[in-house]
Backbone bond lengths (Angstrom), bond angles and torsions (degrees), N, CA, C in turn:
res aa  C-N    CA-C-N  psi(-1)  N-CA   C-N-CA  omega(-1)  CA-C   N-CA-C  phi
1 X - - - 1.441 - - 1.526 110.79 -
2 X 1.351 115.24 -43.36 1.455 119.91 -179.81 1.530 110.50 -63.89
3 X 1.344 116.96 -39.74 1.460 121.02 178.53 1.525 110.54 -64.34
4 X 1.331 117.69 -37.80 1.462 121.57 179.37 1.522 110.77 -63.78
5 X 1.328 117.27 -42.24 1.459 120.96 179.50 1.528 111.14 -65.64
6 X 1.330 116.61 -40.23 1.467 120.55 178.11 1.525 109.60 -64.85
7 X 1.327 116.77 -43.46 1.460 121.03 179.44 1.533 110.71 -61.83
8 X 1.334 117.00 -46.80 1.468 121.29 179.56 1.530 110.08 -62.47
9 X 1.316 117.62 -39.74 1.467 121.91 178.13 1.522 111.38 -62.71
10 X 1.337 116.48 -44.23 1.465 120.25 178.84 1.524 111.52 -64.66
11 X 1.331 116.59 -42.82 1.461 120.53 178.13 1.531 109.59 -61.01
12 X 1.323 116.91 -41.29 1.465 121.11 178.69 1.522 111.78 -63.28
13 X 1.323 117.19 -44.84 1.469 121.32 179.74 1.523 110.32 -64.07
14 X 1.320 116.81 -43.35 1.467 120.68 179.35 1.530 109.84 -64.15
15 X 1.330 117.59 -42.92 1.469 121.18 179.82 1.529 110.94 -61.93
16 X 1.314 116.66 -44.25 1.468 120.17 178.97 1.523 110.21 -63.86
17 X 1.330 117.18 -41.92 1.465 121.03 179.73 1.527 110.90 -61.97
18 X 1.317 116.64 -45.47 1.468 120.55 179.24 1.529 109.99 -63.85
19 X 1.318 117.57 -42.79 1.462 121.27 179.09 1.519 112.08 -61.13
20 X 1.329 117.04 -43.71 1.466 120.46 178.28 1.523 111.06 -64.69
21 X 1.330 116.14 -41.73 1.465 119.71 179.55 1.529 110.74 -61.58
22 X 1.333 116.89 -47.86 1.465 120.63 -179.35 1.527 111.41 -64.70
23 X 1.312 116.28 -39.10 1.457 120.01 178.83 1.523 110.75 -62.60
24 X 1.318 117.46 -45.94 1.462 121.71 178.89 1.519 110.64 -65.21
25 X 1.322 116.61 -42.08 1.456 121.31 -178.70 1.524 110.72 -62.46
26 X 1.327 118.64 -45.65 1.463 122.00 179.30 1.518 111.59 -65.37
27 X 1.322 117.70 -39.39 1.461 121.14 178.48 1.511 110.33 -63.67
28 X 1.321 116.37 -43.00 1.461 120.10 -179.03 1.527 110.15 -63.52
29 X 1.334 118.05 -44.31 1.461 120.97 -179.73 1.524 111.25 -66.94
30 X 1.319 118.05 -40.17 1.460 118.80 179.77 1.521 110.40 -68.22
31 X 1.346 118.49 -33.59 1.463 120.86 175.77 1.518 110.38 -64.89
32 X 1.331 117.08 -42.15 1.460 120.16 178.63 1.518 110.12 -62.76
33 X 1.325 116.83 -41.38 1.465 120.85 -179.59 1.523 110.59 -66.72
34 X 1.327 117.43 -41.53 1.462 118.85 -179.56 1.519 110.86 -66.37
35 X 1.329 118.14 -30.53 1.460 120.29 175.56 1.517 110.38 -61.31
36 X 1.313 116.72 -34.36 1.453 120.59 -178.13 1.520 112.44 -79.12
37 X 1.318 117.41 -29.13 1.453 118.79 -172.01 1.518 114.74 -109.18
38 X 1.330 118.89 -28.46 1.456 120.20 -173.17 1.522 114.11 -94.28
39 X 1.304 117.92 -30.05 1.448 120.02 -175.40 1.522 110.99 -88.63
40 X 1.317 115.83 134.64 1.454 120.82 174.96 1.515 108.92 -82.47
41 X 1.327 116.86 148.32 1.459 118.73 175.36 1.526 109.80 -59.45
42 X 1.309 116.01 152.32 1.457 121.85 -177.67 1.522 109.36 -88.10
43 X 1.339 116.70 76.68 1.454 121.34 -178.65 1.527 110.15 -79.40
44 X 1.343 117.16 145.50 1.462 118.90 172.28 1.529 109.74 -67.78
45 X 1.327 115.95 159.57 1.465 121.80 -179.16 1.525 108.59 -122.19
46 X 1.337 116.12 131.90 1.465 120.17 179.47 1.533 110.54 -85.38
47 X 1.331 116.36 -178.44 1.465 121.19 -177.80 1.525 112.94 -65.20
48 X 1.331 117.14 -21.06 1.468 121.55 178.98 1.528 111.50 -83.19
49 X 1.343 116.53 -4.09 1.462 120.50 -176.72 1.515 113.18 83.84
50 X 1.340 117.08 12.30 1.464 121.74 -179.88 1.526 109.36 -93.04
51 X 1.327 115.63 139.46 1.458 119.73 172.55 1.517 108.34 -82.72
52 X 1.336 115.82 150.15 1.462 119.06 179.02 1.519 109.69 -144.99
53 X 1.347 114.96 150.25 1.452 120.59 179.39 1.512 111.02 157.54
54 X 1.331 113.99 -171.87 1.462 119.93 177.40 1.519 108.82 -75.60
55 X 1.311 115.12 142.32 1.462 119.81 178.94 1.521 109.79 -81.92
56 X 1.329 116.67 139.46 1.460 119.05 173.61 1.516 109.36 -70.13
57 X 1.338 116.47 151.83 1.460 119.55 -175.47 1.514 113.81 -84.23
58 X 1.323 118.48 -27.77 1.462 117.43 -174.49 1.520 113.18 -129.95
59 X 1.296 118.56 10.74 1.452 120.10 -175.18 1.523 113.83 -83.24
60 X 1.312 117.89 -28.34 1.449 119.95 -178.64 1.516 111.91 98.14
61 X 1.328 115.44 171.43 1.460 119.56 -173.16 1.519 114.63 -63.15
62 X 1.330 118.58 -25.31 1.460 120.29 -179.65 1.521 110.68 -63.02
63 X 1.306 117.46 -30.83 1.456 122.15 -176.38 1.526 113.04 -93.32
64 X 1.305 118.81 -3.68 1.462 121.53 -177.57 1.519 110.96 -75.40
65 X 1.338 116.34 145.65 1.460 118.27 171.21 1.528 109.45 -74.93
66 X 1.323 116.25 166.00 1.466 120.32 177.19 1.523 110.77 -66.56
67 X 1.332 116.11 -37.97 1.464 122.37 177.96 1.521 107.60 -115.09
68 X 1.322 116.31 121.37 1.461 122.07 -175.44 1.521 109.53 -104.81
69 X 1.339 115.97 128.79 1.462 120.40 179.36 1.521 109.73 -61.34
70 X 1.333 115.37 135.71 1.465 120.43 -178.38 1.518 109.50 -151.57
71 X 1.325 114.56 157.61 1.460 120.79 173.58 1.516 107.97 -102.91
72 X 1.314 115.53 121.05 1.451 120.88 -178.55 1.512 111.69 -92.74
73 X 1.319 114.53 -165.86 1.459 121.12 178.13 1.526 109.19 -61.61
74 X 1.304 116.10 149.55 1.466 123.19 179.78 1.526 112.89 61.73
75 X 1.338 117.77 21.00 1.457 120.92 175.04 1.516 115.34 76.06
76 X 1.308 117.98 10.91 1.462 121.54 179.57 1.530 108.96 -70.43
77 X 1.345 116.01 130.77 1.462 121.14 177.55 1.521 108.29 -98.47
78 X 1.303 115.98 132.60 1.458 121.32 178.79 1.517 109.36 -162.13
79 X 1.313 115.23 -151.65 1.459 121.15 -176.99 1.524 109.64 -133.76
80 X 1.328 115.37 138.81 1.462 121.19 173.77 1.523 107.87 -109.14
81 X 1.311 115.44 149.36 1.466 118.95 176.68 1.525 108.47 -72.72
82 X 1.317 116.42 131.48 1.466 120.50 178.84 1.523 110.41 -57.31
83 X 1.307 116.15 -37.52 1.468 120.13 -179.25 1.526 111.41 -65.60
84 X 1.349 117.65 -29.67 1.469 120.62 178.13 1.528 111.83 -72.19
85 X 1.326 116.90 -25.28 1.465 120.19 179.19 1.524 111.35 -75.37
86 X 1.312 116.21 -28.48 1.463 120.89 -178.73 1.514 110.04 -86.42
87 X 1.309 115.37 140.40 1.463 119.15 169.36 1.514 106.35 -86.08
88 X 1.291 116.55 111.65 1.462 120.85 -178.80 1.521 110.68 -92.45
89 X 1.314 114.78 49.91 1.459 120.21 179.99 1.517 109.64 -81.28
90 X 1.318 114.83 142.48 1.458 118.89 -177.94 1.525 112.79 -88.60
91 X 1.337 117.10 -13.95 1.466 119.24 -179.95 1.528 109.88 -134.38
92 X 1.316 116.67 155.42 1.462 119.63 175.40 1.528 112.26 -60.11
93 X 1.336 117.14 -35.30 1.470 120.22 179.43 1.526 111.44 -62.18
94 X 1.337 117.30 -38.83 1.461 120.21 177.05 1.526 110.67 -63.89
95 X 1.324 116.52 -40.18 1.469 120.48 177.90 1.521 111.09 -62.43
96 X 1.315 116.49 -42.49 1.467 120.98 178.81 1.522 110.25 -63.58
97 X 1.326 116.96 -43.43 1.469 120.73 178.66 1.529 111.18 -62.97
98 X 1.329 116.96 -40.96 1.468 120.02 177.42 1.525 110.96 -62.25
99 X 1.334 116.60 -42.84 1.462 120.23 179.45 1.532 110.72 -64.07
100 X 1.319 116.76 -39.97 1.475 120.12 177.93 1.525 110.74 -64.11
101 X 1.318 117.00 -39.02 1.464 121.61 178.27 1.529 110.54 -63.43
102 X 1.318 116.82 -42.70 1.469 120.57 177.33 1.524 109.95 -62.43
103 X 1.332 117.15 -41.45 1.466 120.62 178.88 1.530 111.37 -65.04
104 X 1.335 117.60 -39.70 1.469 121.26 178.34 1.528 110.92 -64.77
105 X 1.306 116.76 -46.35 1.465 121.82 -176.61 1.531 112.22 -79.27
106 X 1.337 116.95 -23.77 1.462 120.90 -177.13 1.516 113.10 96.96
107 X 1.313 117.45 -20.75 1.462 122.82 177.28 1.526 109.20 -172.29
108 X 1.325 114.29 166.30 1.470 120.99 170.71 1.511 106.54 -116.69
109 X 1.301 117.06 130.77 1.453 122.51 -176.73 1.526 110.49 -100.79
110 X 1.330 115.65 134.66 1.463 120.50 172.96 1.525 107.73 -129.93
111 X 1.327 117.55 153.58 1.464 119.57 -177.08 1.525 112.57 -70.32
112 X 1.318 114.46 148.10 1.461 123.57 175.53 1.527 105.92 -109.31
113 X 1.329 116.68 124.20 1.459 122.01 -173.05 1.529 112.23 -110.20
114 X 1.333 114.81 162.70 1.459 121.57 163.40 1.525 106.57 -70.27
115 X 1.335 117.18 172.15 1.461 120.67 -179.80 1.530 112.46 -61.66
116 X 1.346 117.21 -17.29 1.467 120.08 -179.01 1.527 112.61 -72.99
117 X 1.336 117.25 -13.52 1.458 120.94 179.04 1.517 113.90 76.94
118 X 1.344 117.71 4.06 1.467 121.38 -179.17 1.523 112.36 -119.11
119 X 1.319 116.76 -41.57 1.458 121.53 -174.61 1.521 110.40 -79.97
120 X 1.335 116.48 115.91 1.465 121.30 179.37 1.527 108.47 -81.21
121 X 1.341 116.33 126.32 1.468 121.33 -178.67 1.522 112.72 -114.92
122 X 1.312 116.65 -6.52 1.455 118.53 -178.67 1.512 112.15 174.89
123 X 1.326 113.02 -159.89 1.460 121.79 -175.02 1.525 108.74 -130.44
124 X 1.319 115.68 138.95 1.456 122.67 174.62 1.518 106.66 -117.11
125 X 1.328 116.24 130.57 1.466 120.25 -177.49 1.521 111.42 -108.58
126 X 1.313 114.43 137.76 1.462 122.12 174.35 1.518 106.45 -109.28
127 X 1.324 115.49 119.57 1.462 121.21 -176.60 1.520 110.60 -95.33
128 X 1.338 117.33 159.46 1.465 120.06 179.03 1.527 110.86 -60.13
129 X 1.310 115.63 147.01 1.460 119.00 177.43 1.518 109.27 -64.98
130 X 1.325 115.61 145.28 1.455 120.62 178.84 1.511 114.62 89.38
131 X 1.346 118.34 -0.61 1.463 119.51 -179.34 1.520 111.89 -86.79
132 X 1.337 116.45 -18.29 1.460 119.60 -177.15 1.514 112.51 82.60
133 X 1.316 117.33 -2.09 1.463 121.14 178.83 1.517 109.47 -90.38
134 X 1.300 115.81 122.20 1.459 121.02 176.71 1.513 107.04 -122.61
135 X 1.284 117.31 121.62 1.469 121.63 -179.64 1.498 110.16 -113.61
């Protein structure tokens, strides 16, 4: 009887220890994951209230700054408005027409700004998809 109680006590202590370990381990991993997905990058903010900086590669539009660092024509470094990079077309037909226009012209040009979001320092070109040109 005494051996049974000792055995049950040991099993209980081991079970509690394993449960605490797994609980801590899962909490730690979920905290690490939330750091990657919930927190926005700490971008600087200009006088216009716009965030600016390099765009993350896999975070998605929620994590993008308002002004994204880019290299324009002639190697000029500046910032493009994230909204200018997106086609804000309300219909698929508008998107198709925009793509055809880019193909006809060879590119779509958008302004390249200083970090202030006002001073234009150059031009950034968006080329048709499938051309292999990345600017």
